[in-house]
Each structure stands twice: as C-alpha cells, then as structure tokens.
C-alpha positions, 0 to 999 in steps of 0.5 A, a space after each residue: 302698859 297703858 297707852 299715852 293719852 293725847 291732849 289738845 290745848 287751845 290757847 296753848 301758847 298763852 300763859 295758862 296754855 304753856 303751863 298746861 302743856 308742860 304739866 301734861 308733857 311731864 306726865 308722859 302724855 302727848 300734847 298739841 298746842 293749838 294757837 294763833 300765836 307761836 309757841 314761846 321760844 323761851 319756853 322749853 317744853 320737850 314733846 309739845 307739838 305746836 299747831 298754828 290755828 284759829 279756834 273759829 276755824 272748825 275744819 282746821 280744829 277737827 283735823 288737829 283733833 284727830 286721834 285726841 282723847 282730851 281737849 282743853 279749851 283755854 283760848 280766849 280774848 281778854 277783857 281788853 279786846 274789842 267787844 265783837 272780838 270777845 264775843 267771836 272768840 270766847 263765845 262762838 269760838 267755844 261753840 265751834 271748838 265743841 262741834 269740832 271735838 264731837 266730829 273728831 270723836 274726842 272723849 272729853 272737852 274741858 272748858 276753861 271759864 271764869 268766875 266773872 260769870 258770877 258778877 258781884 254776889 252779895 254772899 260768899 263763898 260763891 258756890 257753883 249753883 249761885 245765880 250768874 250775873 256776868 259783867 261786861 262783854 267778857 263775862 257775858 261771852 264766858 256765860 254764853 260759852 258755858 251754855 254751849 257746853 251744856 247744850 253739847 252733843 257727841 262729846 262730854 264737857 266739863 267746865 272749870 271756873 278759876 279765880 285769877 291765876 298767877 305764876 311764872 310767866 304772868 305779866 299783864 296787870 300784875 306786871 303793873 303791880 310788880 313794877 310799882 312795888 320794885 320802884 318802892 311806890 305806894 300801892 293804891 288800895 280801894 277802900 279799907 283793904 279788909 275785903 278777902 280776895 282769892 287768887 290761884 297759882 297756875 300749877 294748882 289750876 293745871 292739876 285741877 284741869 287734868 283731874 277734871 278731864 279724868 275724874 270730873 262728872 260730865 256736864 258739871 262745873 267746878 270752882 277752882 281757887 286757893 284754899 288759903 287766902 286773907 284780906 287784901 291788906 294781909 296778902 298784899 302786905 305780906 308781898 310788900 314786906 317780902 319785897 322790902 322795897 319801901 313800897 306800902 299800901 295807900 288806902 283811897 276812897 273807893 267811889 271817886 277812885 272808881 269814877 276816875 278809873 272808869 273815865 280813864 278806861 273809857 278814854 283808853 288811857 288805862 288798862 284797868 277795866 271795869 271788872 278789876 276796879 269794881 271788885 277791888 274793894 269787895 269780897 271775892 272768893 269761891 267754894 272749892 269743896 265740890 272740886 275737892 270732893 269730885 276731883 280729888 284735887 287739893 291746892 298746894 299754894 296760898 295767895 301769899 306763896 303765889 304772889 311772892 313766887 310770881 314777884 320773885 320770878 318777875 325780878 329774875 326773868 319777867 322784867 326782860 319779857 316786859 319789854 314787849 307790850 300787848 293785850 295778853 297775860 304774857 306781855 306787859 300792858 301799857 300803863 297809860 295815864 297810870 304812869 303819871 299816877 306812879 310818878 306821884 306815888 
C-alpha cells in the first residue's frame, strides 16, 4: 500500500490555497495549510490541518515542513499592497521558504509565479523561454522569486506561471465586474475588444500544480492557461448573454481611459492597477504545450465556462461574502470612484 503523501501549502487560506487543499485532501493526501489568515470557516475541507504563520519566518516554516514531501508556495501579497510589502513577501518570503524546505528535507518545492513576469510581449502565444520584462512592484518581485528558485540548493524546485484564474470563491476585481453585470450596467471595454485574453479555471490550476510536483522536471517552468478562449468581445459577450441582465459591452478609447485609470489609481481612488488596465486592450495568452507534454496536463474548462460558472457562484453565494472588503481575492475590493462611473452606466 502506497504511503499517503504529505503537502504543505503556503497561502493555504487564500483563494487558490483553499481549492488546492481541497483537491489534495480529496485524493487522500495529508495537507497542511500555512497562512497568516485563518482558514475560512465556511469552507468544508475535511482533513486539512491549518497552521498560522508568516512565510518570512524561516524557523516556523521549517518546523511546519517537518516530514512534508511537497511544498506548494502560493503565498503572495497582491498588487494592491504597498511596494515594500510586495517585495518582502513575494520575493524575500520565497527565498526564506525555499531555504526552510531545504533544511526540512522536502522532496520538491512548487512555486506559484505569474505571467506578469513577461510584461507586455509583442508576440503570442508566449512561450516559457520568452524574455522577462516584469511590470511594477508585483511583477518585479515575482521575477526575483523565480531567480531564487533557480538558485536553490538542497531542494528541487518547479515553477508555475498561471494566467489569471477564477472559480468559486473568487471575488476581488471580478466581483466588480459581476456586480456591474447583475445591475444591468454597461461594461466598459478598452479598445475594440478584438484582443484575445486567456484566463484559467482554478480547478485546472490545481491539477497542474499536483502534476508539476509529481511529474515536472526539476528546475523547469510551466505556463498554465485555458486551451479554449476567444476575444474579449466573444467571451465577455457570452457571459453577458448568459446573465441576461441587460448588461452590454461599451467600447471606449484606450488612451484616455488608461490616463484616467492611472490618475485614479495614483490617488488611491480605484482598485484597478496598472497591469489590469495596460493589458486590457492587448492580446494576452501563453503556450501551454510544454505543460501538456511534460506534465500530462490538459485543461478541462474554457474561458467562457470558467466565467459563467464563477458568475453563477457569485449570485448563489458570493454576494454574501462580498459584504467584506479587503485586498485579497476572497473579499470584495472597494470600488472607490468606480461607483460613480457605475451609476452613470
């Protein structure tokens, strides 16, 4: 009889962390959720053991990792956080976690990165060997964390670069979109909406992470995203048709819209940060062929399926959770000046 695998998930109380803990526990493995935040009381994940701790505390991490086979490092400060916190958690926290995993004798360390490290490439699909040109404090910290992974000694590392992922439990910036759709408001789309923008269903990401730990090549990096996706007009249009709320797309000129959004973000009057508005009218999709080949991974959900399922979850359960605001994916983000824009739409 095979021994049950033991996993530790940093950021285990977050949106991805909860889904990952559930997916691993459902397979009969032992899972530790390591996070500063409490594991959500409304999430029923039998078998998960929650530990409170900071990823910048190497001694605490080493104790938590005792006897662990695989560490998935999903803890991160989001782009809304202060630049010094992003650097401390996302870059230096990763270095601390890698060193703790090596001391604890962990078999493999799976790092959850971001396609933000690519910046805004001119050519698509983006392959893993594309030059890195990270944007802003978040992208820069994520790129530095990857360098720490490549320099690791004493533990194997595998890196994942997922596209923006959604699913049940995802609020944040998507809650703003869903709130406007439910209210029947026009949805501003920068440019003509003919750009292709790839997303990812969180359950597909969970599958990819597990396969990367078990089958990935040490030292390698893998792009993860939906296989089926269309233009913004097509995929968002499908969601609006499904919602049947009267909401429709409103195309607006990109340059003045970006200038306004940049000014609002600088004054902390909008949660829409640079990475979101700068890429909104651009193609943004990665090649997933390497993950398919090396990991034996295949995504199950298209952009449209993921968006529609997440919106339906929001109507059933998410609106109640959205009463809480903050800076994580599991709570609503304060809309600020966007509330005025919403009223005008």
